Biopython code that builds the backbone (N, CA, C, O; Angstrom):
import numpy as np
from Bio.PDB.StructureBuilder import StructureBuilder

atoms = [
    (1, "ASP", "N", (0.784, -0.980, 0.040)),
    (1, "ASP", "CA", (-0.316, -0.119, -0.121)),
    (1, "ASP", "C", (0.690, 1.055, -0.333)),
    (1, "ASP", "O", (0.255, 2.160, -0.659)),
    (2, "ALA", "N", (1.946, 0.855, -0.167)),
    (2, "ALA", "CA", (3.201, 2.629, 0.599)),
    (2, "ALA", "C", (2.950, 3.089, -0.618)),
    (2, "ALA", "O", (2.449, 4.201, -0.786)),
    (3, "ILE", "N", (3.360, 2.063, -1.881)),
    (3, "ILE", "CA", (3.983, 2.379, -2.818)),
    (3, "ILE", "C", (2.577, 2.880, -3.775)),
    (3, "ILE", "O", (2.384, 3.905, -4.428)),
    (4, "TYR", "N", (1.789, 1.764, -3.549)),
    (4, "TYR", "CA", (0.525, 1.797, -4.113)),
    (4, "TYR", "C", (-0.367, 3.406, -4.180)),
    (4, "TYR", "O", (-0.657, 4.115, -5.143)),
    (5, "ARG", "N", (-0.539, 3.513, -3.169)),
    (5, "ARG", "CA", (-1.608, 4.967, -2.746)),
    (5, "ARG", "C", (-0.811, 6.070, -3.711)),
    (5, "ARG", "O", (-1.199, 6.540, -4.781)),
    (6, "PRO", "N", (0.302, 6.303, -3.063)),
    (6, "PRO", "CA", (1.282, 7.685, -3.773)),
    (6, "PRO", "C", (0.455, 7.070, -5.149)),
    (6, "PRO", "O", (-0.664, 7.409, -5.535)),
    (7, "LYS", "N", (1.322, 6.113, -5.724)),
    (7, "LYS", "CA", (1.049, 6.130, -7.687)),
    (7, "LYS", "C", (-0.113, 5.868, -8.033)),
    (7, "LYS", "O", (-0.466, 6.359, -9.105)),
    (8, "THR", "N", (-1.064, 5.058, -7.306)),
    (8, "THR", "CA", (-2.567, 4.930, -8.344)),
    (8, "THR", "C", (-3.029, 7.254, -7.600)),
    (8, "THR", "O", (-3.749, 7.744, -8.469)),
    (9, "HIS", "N", (-2.900, 7.750, -7.066)),
    (9, "HIS", "CA", (-3.137, 9.022, -6.848)),
    (9, "HIS", "C", (-2.234, 9.976, -7.815)),
    (9, "HIS", "O", (-2.290, 11.204, -7.756)),
    (10, "VAL", "N", (-1.323, 9.191, -8.788)),
    (10, "VAL", "CA", (-0.873, 10.126, -9.796)),
    (10, "VAL", "C", (-2.354, 9.913, -11.414)),
    (10, "VAL", "O", (-2.496, 10.259, -12.587)),
    (11, "VAL", "N", (-2.763, 9.479, -10.814)),
    (11, "VAL", "CA", (-4.074, 9.154, -12.022)),
    (11, "VAL", "C", (-5.563, 10.575, -11.170)),
    (11, "VAL", "O", (-6.440, 10.891, -11.974)),
    (12, "ALA", "N", (-5.648, 11.095, -10.019)),
    (12, "ALA", "CA", (-5.723, 11.933, -9.639)),
    (12, "ALA", "C", (-7.439, 10.915, -8.969)),
    (12, "ALA", "O", (-8.544, 11.412, -9.191)),
    (13, "GLU", "N", (-7.348, 10.015, -8.462)),
    (13, "GLU", "CA", (-8.557, 9.160, -8.851)),
    (13, "GLU", "C", (-8.371, 8.525, -7.350)),
    (13, "GLU", "O", (-7.313, 8.646, -6.733)),
    (14, "ASN", "N", (-9.471, 7.862, -6.851)),
    (14, "ASN", "CA", (-9.312, 6.613, -6.272)),
    (14, "ASN", "C", (-9.997, 5.142, -6.114)),
    (14, "ASN", "O", (-11.191, 5.295, -6.371)),
    (15, "ASP", "N", (-9.850, 4.394, -5.940)),
    (15, "ASP", "CA", (-10.068, 3.009, -6.804)),
    (15, "ASP", "C", (-11.360, 3.405, -7.237)),
    (15, "ASP", "O", (-11.767, 3.013, -8.331)),
    (16, "ASP", "N", (-12.140, 4.226, -6.423)),
    (16, "ASP", "CA", (-13.825, 4.401, -7.074)),
    (16, "ASP", "C", (-13.886, 5.624, -8.282)),
    (16, "ASP", "O", (-14.787, 6.109, -8.967)),
    (17, "GLY", "N", (-12.879, 5.773, -8.189)),
    (17, "GLY", "CA", (-13.185, 6.500, -9.793)),
    (17, "GLY", "C", (-13.003, 8.051, -9.275)),
    (17, "GLY", "O", (-12.836, 8.952, -10.098)),
    (18, "ASN", "N", (-13.031, 8.222, -8.331)),
    (18, "ASN", "CA", (-13.689, 9.573, -7.323)),
    (18, "ASN", "C", (-12.452, 10.054, -7.848)),
    (18, "ASN", "O", (-11.731, 9.277, -8.473)),
    (19, "ALA", "N", (-11.966, 11.797, -7.584)),
    (19, "ALA", "CA", (-11.357, 12.232, -7.771)),
    (19, "ALA", "C", (-10.470, 12.549, -5.706)),
    (19, "ALA", "O", (-10.823, 12.489, -4.528)),
    (20, "CYS", "N", (-9.687, 12.750, -6.235)),
    (20, "CYS", "CA", (-8.666, 12.854, -4.668)),
    (20, "CYS", "C", (-7.464, 13.573, -4.786)),
    (20, "CYS", "O", (-6.797, 13.810, -5.794)),
    (21, "PHE", "N", (-7.288, 13.874, -3.651)),
    (21, "PHE", "CA", (-5.589, 15.244, -4.178)),
    (21, "PHE", "C", (-5.428, 15.927, -4.819)),
    (21, "PHE", "O", (-6.097, 15.731, -5.833)),
    (22, "LEU", "N", (-4.899, 16.685, -4.859)),
    (22, "LEU", "CA", (-4.702, 18.187, -6.132)),
    (22, "LEU", "C", (-3.478, 17.477, -6.901)),
    (22, "LEU", "O", (-2.562, 16.733, -6.550)),
    (23, "GLU", "N", (-3.831, 17.972, -7.939)),
    (23, "GLU", "CA", (-3.486, 17.206, -9.184)),
    (23, "GLU", "C", (-1.979, 17.600, -8.884)),
    (23, "GLU", "O", (-1.250, 16.608, -8.908)),
    (24, "GLU", "N", (-1.304, 18.823, -8.600)),
    (24, "GLU", "CA", (0.435, 19.238, -8.403)),
    (24, "GLU", "C", (0.963, 18.137, -7.620)),
    (24, "GLU", "O", (2.100, 17.742, -7.879)),
    (25, "GLU", "N", (0.159, 17.485, -6.520)),
    (25, "GLU", "CA", (0.830, 16.730, -5.519)),
    (25, "GLU", "C", (1.326, 15.083, -5.896)),
    (25, "GLU", "O", (2.011, 14.367, -5.166)),
    (26, "LYS", "N", (0.822, 14.764, -7.113)),
    (26, "LYS", "CA", (0.727, 13.538, -8.057)),
    (26, "LYS", "C", (2.279, 13.370, -7.261)),
    (26, "LYS", "O", (2.900, 14.352, -6.856)),
    (27, "LEU", "N", (2.789, 11.909, -7.115)),
    (27, "LEU", "CA", (4.116, 11.025, -7.813)),
    (27, "LEU", "C", (3.636, 9.971, -7.995)),
    (27, "LEU", "O", (2.663, 9.287, -7.675)),
    (28, "THR", "N", (5.098, 9.948, -8.974)),
    (28, "THR", "CA", (4.724, 9.538, -10.228)),
    (28, "THR", "C", (5.536, 7.728, -9.415)),
    (28, "THR", "O", (5.975, 7.787, -8.267)),
    (29, "PHE", "N", (5.595, 6.392, -10.180)),
    (29, "PHE", "CA", (5.502, 5.214, -9.835)),
    (29, "PHE", "C", (7.150, 5.576, -9.050)),
    (29, "PHE", "O", (7.318, 5.291, -7.865)),
    (30, "TRP", "N", (8.111, 6.129, -9.766)),
    (30, "TRP", "CA", (9.626, 6.151, -9.642)),
    (30, "TRP", "C", (9.852, 7.071, -8.356)),
    (30, "TRP", "O", (10.596, 6.660, -7.465)),
    (31, "GLN", "N", (9.189, 8.371, -8.242)),
    (31, "GLN", "CA", (9.254, 8.933, -7.324)),
    (31, "GLN", "C", (9.084, 8.390, -6.410)),
    (31, "GLN", "O", (10.035, 8.259, -5.638)),
    (32, "ALA", "N", (7.458, 7.681, -5.994)),
    (32, "ALA", "CA", (7.287, 6.816, -4.423)),
    (32, "ALA", "C", (7.958, 5.639, -4.084)),
    (32, "ALA", "O", (7.771, 5.117, -2.985)),
    (33, "LEU", "N", (8.949, 5.025, -5.162)),
    (33, "LEU", "CA", (9.758, 4.117, -4.966)),
    (33, "LEU", "C", (11.131, 4.383, -4.501)),
    (33, "LEU", "O", (11.816, 3.518, -3.955)),
    (34, "ASN", "N", (11.590, 5.787, -4.761)),
    (34, "ASN", "CA", (12.568, 5.948, -4.308)),
    (34, "ASN", "C", (12.288, 7.020, -2.363)),
    (34, "ASN", "O", (12.879, 7.107, -1.287)),
    (35, "LEU", "N", (11.183, 7.507, -2.941)),
    (35, "LEU", "CA", (10.769, 7.711, -1.046)),
    (35, "LEU", "C", (11.001, 6.853, -0.037)),
    (35, "LEU", "O", (11.579, 7.071, 1.028)),
    (36, "TYR", "N", (10.187, 5.200, -0.715)),
    (36, "TYR", "CA", (10.433, 4.352, 0.673)),
    (36, "TYR", "C", (11.857, 3.361, 0.441)),
    (36, "TYR", "O", (12.096, 2.349, 1.100)),
    (37, "THR", "N", (12.539, 3.800, -0.424)),
    (37, "THR", "CA", (13.497, 3.046, -0.443)),
    (37, "THR", "C", (14.656, 4.180, -0.421)),
    (37, "THR", "O", (14.197, 4.974, 0.399)),
    (38, "LEU", "N", (15.658, 4.606, -0.772)),
    (38, "LEU", "CA", (16.524, 5.498, -0.622)),
    (38, "LEU", "C", (16.127, 7.095, 0.272)),
    (38, "LEU", "O", (16.920, 7.894, 0.772)),
    (39, "GLY", "N", (14.760, 7.141, 0.226)),
    (39, "GLY", "CA", (14.926, 7.887, 0.961)),
    (39, "GLY", "C", (14.326, 7.308, 2.620)),
    (39, "GLY", "O", (14.170, 8.159, 3.495)),
    (40, "ALA", "N", (14.174, 6.559, 2.772)),
    (40, "ALA", "CA", (13.587, 6.046, 3.925)),
    (40, "ALA", "C", (14.536, 5.807, 4.337)),
    (40, "ALA", "O", (14.666, 6.088, 5.529)),
    (41, "ASN", "N", (15.588, 5.240, 3.708)),
    (41, "ASN", "CA", (17.586, 5.008, 4.524)),
    (41, "ASN", "C", (18.008, 6.501, 4.388)),
    (41, "ASN", "O", (19.127, 6.520, 4.901)),
    (42, "TYR", "N", (17.795, 7.408, 4.088)),
    (42, "TYR", "CA", (18.293, 8.709, 4.317)),
    (42, "TYR", "C", (18.109, 9.077, 5.489)),
    (42, "TYR", "O", (18.875, 9.774, 6.153)),
    (43, "CYS", "N", (16.612, 8.429, 5.969)),
    (43, "CYS", "CA", (16.474, 9.802, 6.929)),
    (43, "CYS", "C", (16.863, 8.596, 8.361)),
    (43, "CYS", "O", (16.689, 8.943, 9.529)),
    (44, "SER", "N", (17.441, 7.073, 7.944)),
    (44, "SER", "CA", (17.923, 6.112, 9.210)),
    (44, "SER", "C", (19.500, 6.073, 8.635)),
    (44, "SER", "O", (20.157, 5.032, 8.669)),
    (45, "LYS", "N", (19.993, 7.256, 8.137)),
    (45, "LYS", "CA", (20.835, 7.262, 7.834)),
    (45, "LYS", "C", (21.918, 5.671, 7.769)),
    (45, "LYS", "O", (22.848, 5.075, 8.313)),
    (46, "THR", "N", (21.229, 5.642, 7.002)),
    (46, "THR", "CA", (22.293, 4.116, 6.377)),
    (46, "THR", "C", (21.850, 3.544, 4.813)),
    (46, "THR", "O", (21.572, 2.435, 4.357)),
    (47, "GLU", "N", (21.943, 4.924, 4.263)),
    (47, "GLU", "CA", (21.400, 5.267, 2.800)),
    (47, "GLU", "C", (22.877, 4.911, 1.854)),
    (47, "GLU", "O", (22.881, 4.705, 0.640)),
    (48, "ASN", "N", (24.100, 4.905, 2.768)),
    (48, "ASN", "CA", (25.411, 4.518, 2.320)),
    (48, "ASN", "C", (25.222, 2.774, 2.004)),
    (48, "ASN", "O", (26.192, 2.330, 1.389)),
    (49, "VAL", "N", (24.669, 2.240, 2.167)),
    (49, "VAL", "CA", (24.593, 0.458, 2.229)),
    (49, "VAL", "C", (22.871, -0.130, 2.127)),
    (49, "VAL", "O", (22.374, -1.255, 2.067)),
    (50, "ARG", "N", (22.404, 1.037, 2.141)),
    (50, "ARG", "CA", (20.787, 0.661, 2.020)),
    (50, "ARG", "C", (19.657, 1.762, 0.523)),
    (50, "ARG", "O", (19.658, 2.900, 0.054)),
    (51, "GLY", "N", (19.182, 0.962, 0.416)),
    (51, "GLY", "CA", (18.149, 2.206, -0.871)),
    (51, "GLY", "C", (18.271, 1.726, -2.067)),
    (51, "GLY", "O", (17.228, 1.566, -2.700)),
    (52, "ARG", "N", (19.521, 1.380, -2.680)),
    (52, "ARG", "CA", (19.888, 1.243, -4.053)),
    (52, "ARG", "C", (19.795, -0.387, -4.208)),
    (52, "ARG", "O", (19.519, -1.215, -3.340)),
    (53, "ILE", "N", (20.164, -0.610, -5.805)),
    (53, "ILE", "CA", (20.482, -2.287, -6.059)),
    (53, "ILE", "C", (21.979, -2.139, -7.139)),
    (53, "ILE", "O", (22.096, -2.143, -8.364)),
    (54, "GLU", "N", (23.381, -1.964, -5.565)),
    (54, "GLU", "CA", (24.250, -1.317, -6.111)),
    (54, "GLU", "C", (25.291, -2.770, -5.725)),
    (54, "GLU", "O", (25.083, -3.870, -5.213)),
    (55, "VAL", "N", (26.703, -1.918, -6.396)),
    (55, "VAL", "CA", (27.926, -3.097, -5.418)),
    (55, "VAL", "C", (27.953, -2.753, -4.209)),
    (55, "VAL", "O", (27.302, -1.708, -4.228)),
    (56, "GLY", "N", (28.305, -2.948, -3.043)),
    (56, "GLY", "CA", (28.960, -2.086, -1.705)),
    (56, "GLY", "C", (27.330, -2.258, -0.992)),
    (56, "GLY", "O", (27.002, -2.318, 0.193)),
    (57, "TYR", "N", (26.675, -2.296, -1.984)),
    (57, "TYR", "CA", (25.115, -2.124, -0.810)),
    (57, "TYR", "C", (24.725, -3.441, -0.213)),
    (57, "TYR", "O", (25.288, -4.361, -0.808)),
    (58, "ASP", "N", (23.828, -3.901, 0.917)),
    (58, "ASP", "CA", (23.260, -4.579, 1.075)),
    (58, "ASP", "C", (22.405, -4.441, -0.073)),
    (58, "ASP", "O", (22.186, -3.388, -0.672)),
    (59, "ALA", "N", (21.672, -6.214, -0.484)),
    (59, "ALA", "CA", (20.673, -6.611, -1.701)),
    (59, "ALA", "C", (19.592, -7.213, -1.164)),
    (59, "ALA", "O", (19.356, -8.377, -1.487)),
    (60, "ASP", "N", (18.656, -6.455, -0.152)),
    (60, "ASP", "CA", (17.179, -6.652, 0.257)),
    (60, "ASP", "C", (16.473, -6.510, -0.878)),
    (60, "ASP", "O", (16.733, -5.497, -1.528)),
    (61, "PHE", "N", (15.546, -7.332, -1.357)),
    (61, "PHE", "CA", (14.824, -6.872, -2.333)),
    (61, "PHE", "C", (14.101, -7.744, -2.040)),
    (61, "PHE", "O", (14.127, -8.503, -1.070)),
    (62, "VAL", "N", (12.788, -7.597, -3.659)),
    (62, "VAL", "CA", (11.792, -8.673, -3.763)),
    (62, "VAL", "C", (11.347, -8.471, -5.188)),
    (62, "VAL", "O", (11.366, -7.398, -5.792)),
    (63, "VAL", "N", (10.939, -9.654, -5.654)),
    (63, "VAL", "CA", (10.451, -9.735, -7.316)),
    (63, "VAL", "C", (9.272, -10.609, -7.325)),
    (63, "VAL", "O", (8.917, -11.706, -6.896)),
    (64, "LEU", "N", (8.776, -9.505, -8.091)),
    (64, "LEU", "CA", (7.367, -9.965, -8.061)),
    (64, "LEU", "C", (6.866, -10.725, -9.506)),
    (64, "LEU", "O", (7.495, -11.182, -10.461)),
    (65, "ASP", "N", (5.681, -10.646, -9.237)),
    (65, "ASP", "CA", (5.822, -12.090, -10.689)),
    (65, "ASP", "C", (4.732, -11.414, -11.844)),
    (65, "ASP", "O", (4.060, -11.996, -12.694)),
    (66, "LYS", "N", (4.871, -9.424, -11.410)),
    (66, "LYS", "CA", (4.352, -8.412, -12.136)),
    (66, "LYS", "C", (5.010, -7.372, -12.723)),
    (66, "LYS", "O", (6.109, -7.395, -12.169)),
    (67, "ASP", "N", (5.009, -6.748, -13.266)),
    (67, "ASP", "CA", (5.579, -5.355, -14.017)),
    (67, "ASP", "C", (4.901, -4.494, -13.732)),
    (67, "ASP", "O", (4.264, -3.812, -14.535)),
    (68, "VAL", "N", (4.917, -4.319, -12.064)),
    (68, "VAL", "CA", (4.123, -3.006, -11.285)),
    (68, "VAL", "C", (4.782, -1.615, -11.550)),
    (68, "VAL", "O", (4.408, -0.618, -10.933)),
    (69, "ALA", "N", (5.578, -1.585, -12.301)),
    (69, "ALA", "CA", (6.474, -0.319, -12.700)),
    (69, "ALA", "C", (5.754, 0.417, -13.975)),
    (69, "ALA", "O", (5.679, 1.609, -14.270)),
    (70, "ALA", "N", (5.165, -0.977, -14.731)),
    (70, "ALA", "CA", (4.658, -0.777, -16.340)),
    (70, "ALA", "C", (3.146, -0.084, -15.522)),
    (70, "ALA", "O", (2.677, 1.041, -15.693)),
    (71, "ASN", "N", (2.794, -0.836, -14.906)),
    (71, "ASN", "CA", (1.153, -0.731, -14.490)),
    (71, "ASN", "C", (0.715, -0.559, -12.350)),
    (71, "ASN", "O", (-0.071, -1.271, -11.724)),
    (72, "PRO", "N", (1.272, 0.202, -11.990)),
    (72, "PRO", "CA", (1.391, 0.324, -10.171)),
    (72, "PRO", "C", (-0.148, -0.190, -9.918)),
    (72, "PRO", "O", (-0.347, -0.003, -8.718)),
    (73, "ARG", "N", (-1.174, -0.682, -10.440)),
    (73, "ARG", "CA", (-2.275, -0.639, -9.780)),
    (73, "ARG", "C", (-2.373, -2.380, -9.671)),
    (73, "ARG", "O", (-3.098, -2.960, -8.861)),
    (74, "LEU", "N", (-1.458, -3.075, -10.694)),
    (74, "LEU", "CA", (-0.992, -4.224, -10.165)),
    (74, "LEU", "C", (-0.237, -4.987, -9.255)),
    (74, "LEU", "O", (-0.041, -6.200, -9.330)),
    (75, "LEU", "N", (0.298, -3.987, -8.140)),
    (75, "LEU", "CA", (1.059, -4.101, -6.999)),
    (75, "LEU", "C", (-0.330, -4.450, -5.831)),
    (75, "LEU", "O", (-0.080, -4.808, -4.680)),
    (76, "ARG", "N", (-1.492, -4.315, -6.238)),
    (76, "ARG", "CA", (-2.418, -4.620, -5.344)),
    (76, "ARG", "C", (-3.101, -6.369, -5.408)),
    (76, "ARG", "O", (-3.939, -6.970, -4.736)),
    (77, "THR", "N", (-2.224, -6.731, -6.592)),
    (77, "THR", "CA", (-2.204, -8.145, -7.011)),
    (77, "THR", "C", (-1.249, -8.978, -7.254)),
    (77, "THR", "O", (-1.177, -10.203, -7.361)),
    (78, "ALA", "N", (-0.595, -8.195, -7.317)),
    (78, "ALA", "CA", (1.054, -8.541, -7.113)),
    (78, "ALA", "C", (1.425, -10.104, -6.024)),
    (78, "ALA", "O", (0.684, -9.962, -5.051)),
    (79, "GLU", "N", (2.090, -11.194, -5.878)),
    (79, "GLU", "CA", (2.536, -11.829, -5.742)),
    (79, "GLU", "C", (3.966, -11.871, -5.562)),
    (79, "GLU", "O", (4.676, -11.420, -6.460)),
    (80, "ILE", "N", (4.758, -12.615, -3.958)),
    (80, "ILE", "CA", (5.759, -12.527, -4.980)),
    (80, "ILE", "C", (7.200, -13.437, -4.972)),
    (80, "ILE", "O", (7.194, -14.406, -4.213)),
    (81, "VAL", "N", (7.911, -13.294, -5.431)),
    (81, "VAL", "CA", (8.369, -14.657, -6.612)),
    (81, "VAL", "C", (9.659, -14.713, -6.023)),
    (81, "VAL", "O", (10.484, -15.592, -6.272)),
    (82, "GLU", "N", (9.760, -14.143, -5.553)),
    (82, "GLU", "CA", (11.333, -13.823, -5.098)),
    (82, "GLU", "C", (11.948, -13.340, -3.887)),
    (82, "GLU", "O", (11.333, -12.378, -3.427)),
    (83, "VAL", "N", (13.200, -13.772, -3.056)),
    (83, "VAL", "CA", (13.171, -12.650, -1.886)),
    (83, "VAL", "C", (14.604, -12.894, -1.644)),
    (83, "VAL", "O", (15.013, -14.042, -1.473)),
    (84, "TRP", "N", (15.310, -11.971, -1.623)),
    (84, "TRP", "CA", (16.437, -11.798, -1.248)),
    (84, "TRP", "C", (17.078, -11.160, -0.182)),
    (84, "TRP", "O", (17.240, -9.939, -0.200)),
    (85, "VAL", "N", (17.480, -11.896, 0.794)),
    (85, "VAL", "CA", (18.286, -10.810, 1.703)),
    (85, "VAL", "C", (19.771, -10.795, 2.227)),
    (85, "VAL", "O", (20.146, -11.854, 2.732)),
    (86, "SER", "N", (20.399, -10.073, 2.197)),
    (86, "SER", "CA", (21.796, -9.664, 2.304)),
    (86, "SER", "C", (22.474, -10.684, 1.011)),
    (86, "SER", "O", (23.304, -11.542, 1.312)),
    (87, "GLY", "N", (22.069, -10.510, -0.307)),
    (87, "GLY", "CA", (22.130, -11.194, -1.545)),
    (87, "GLY", "C", (21.960, -12.658, -1.820)),
    (87, "GLY", "O", (22.440, -13.296, -2.756)),
    (88, "LYS", "N", (21.333, -13.005, -1.021)),
    (88, "LYS", "CA", (21.335, -14.557, -1.021)),
    (88, "LYS", "C", (19.338, -14.208, -1.210)),
    (88, "LYS", "O", (18.397, -13.732, -0.576)),
    (89, "ARG", "N", (19.734, -14.995, -2.840)),
    (89, "ARG", "CA", (18.463, -16.106, -2.603)),
    (89, "ARG", "C", (17.047, -16.691, -1.800)),
    (89, "ARG", "O", (16.632, -17.810, -2.105)),
    (90, "THR", "N", (16.767, -16.369, -1.392)),
    (90, "THR", "CA", (15.121, -17.327, -0.554)),
    (90, "THR", "C", (14.096, -17.326, -1.296)),
    (90, "THR", "O", (13.700, -16.315, -1.877)),
    (91, "LYS", "N", (13.578, -18.388, -1.361)),
    (91, "LYS", "CA", (11.911, -18.769, -2.217)),
    (91, "LYS", "C", (10.661, -18.545, -0.339)),
    (91, "LYS", "O", (10.948, -18.808, 0.829)),
    (92, "ILE", "N", (9.716, -18.126, -0.799)),
    (92, "ILE", "CA", (8.177, -17.946, -0.461)),
    (92, "ILE", "C", (7.802, -19.883, -0.319)),
    (92, "ILE", "O", (7.628, -20.355, -1.443)),
    (93, "GLN", "N", (7.695, -20.755, 0.621)),
    (93, "GLN", "CA", (7.584, -21.888, 0.827)),
    (93, "GLN", "C", (5.936, -21.885, 0.606)),
    (93, "GLN", "O", (5.359, -21.764, 1.687)),
    (94, "GLY", "N", (5.218, -21.969, -0.306)),
    (94, "GLY", "CA", (3.961, -22.653, -0.367)),
    (94, "GLY", "C", (3.385, -21.011, 0.146)),
    (94, "GLY", "O", (4.100, -20.010, 0.115)),
    (95, "GLY", "N", (2.147, -21.035, 0.541)),
    (95, "GLY", "CA", (0.972, -19.848, 1.003)),
    (95, "GLY", "C", (1.883, -19.081, 2.603)),
    (95, "GLY", "O", (1.518, -17.965, 2.975)),
    (96, "ASP", "N", (2.795, -19.681, 3.230)),
    (96, "ASP", "CA", (3.071, -19.525, 4.560)),
    (96, "ASP", "C", (3.844, -18.416, 4.699)),
    (96, "ASP", "O", (3.617, -17.659, 5.643)),
    (97, "ARG", "N", (4.677, -18.193, 3.964)),
    (97, "ARG", "CA", (4.964, -16.662, 3.659)),
    (97, "ARG", "C", (7.308, -16.827, 4.388)),
    (97, "ARG", "O", (8.215, -16.001, 4.493)),
    (98, "ASP", "N", (7.188, -18.374, 4.659)),
    (98, "ASP", "CA", (8.419, -18.772, 5.451)),
    (98, "ASP", "C", (9.210, -18.799, 4.864)),
    (98, "ASP", "O", (9.060, -19.682, 4.020)),
    (99, "PHE", "N", (10.575, -18.038, 4.721)),
    (99, "PHE", "CA", (11.952, -17.970, 3.737)),
    (99, "PHE", "C", (12.551, -18.632, 4.234)),
    (99, "PHE", "O", (12.739, -18.471, 5.440)),
    (100, "LYS", "N", (13.173, -19.757, 3.503)),
    (100, "LYS", "CA", (14.136, -20.928, 3.242)),
    (100, "LYS", "C", (15.542, -20.421, 2.556)),
    (100, "LYS", "O", (15.435, -19.550, 1.693)),
    (101, "ASN", "N", (16.925, -20.938, 2.903)),
    (101, "ASN", "CA", (17.716, -20.194, 2.026)),
    (101, "ASN", "C", (18.046, -21.623, 1.385)),
    (101, "ASN", "O", (18.804, -21.706, 0.418)),
]
sb = StructureBuilder()
sb.init_structure("model")
sb.init_model(0)
sb.init_chain("A")
sb.init_seg("    ")
for serial, (resi, resn, name, xyz) in enumerate(atoms, 1):
    if name == "N":
        sb.init_residue(resn, " ", resi, " ")
    sb.init_atom(name, np.array(xyz, "f"), 0.0, 1.0, " ", f" {name:<3s}", serial, name[0])
structure = sb.get_structure()
């Protein structure tokens, strides 16, 4: 929901199609993603090791089954396919959300 809400408001409407927020306050998907990744780590003073997918940074991220960058409304139905923690790939076992190496 953290990225879904700001991005869906880019179209200046809520899920029911009703207008919401001011047009000039809209965020792009990439602006919202930046706020919740690098921006959040800047606030916690960890922006030099977290918040980016780059050499030397902690590699914590998820892979989704849908292209949410192309269509952020898919965030509501996207499933997590892979989870990477400290550069190591883990899988979600069934629907129980237990992570295994």
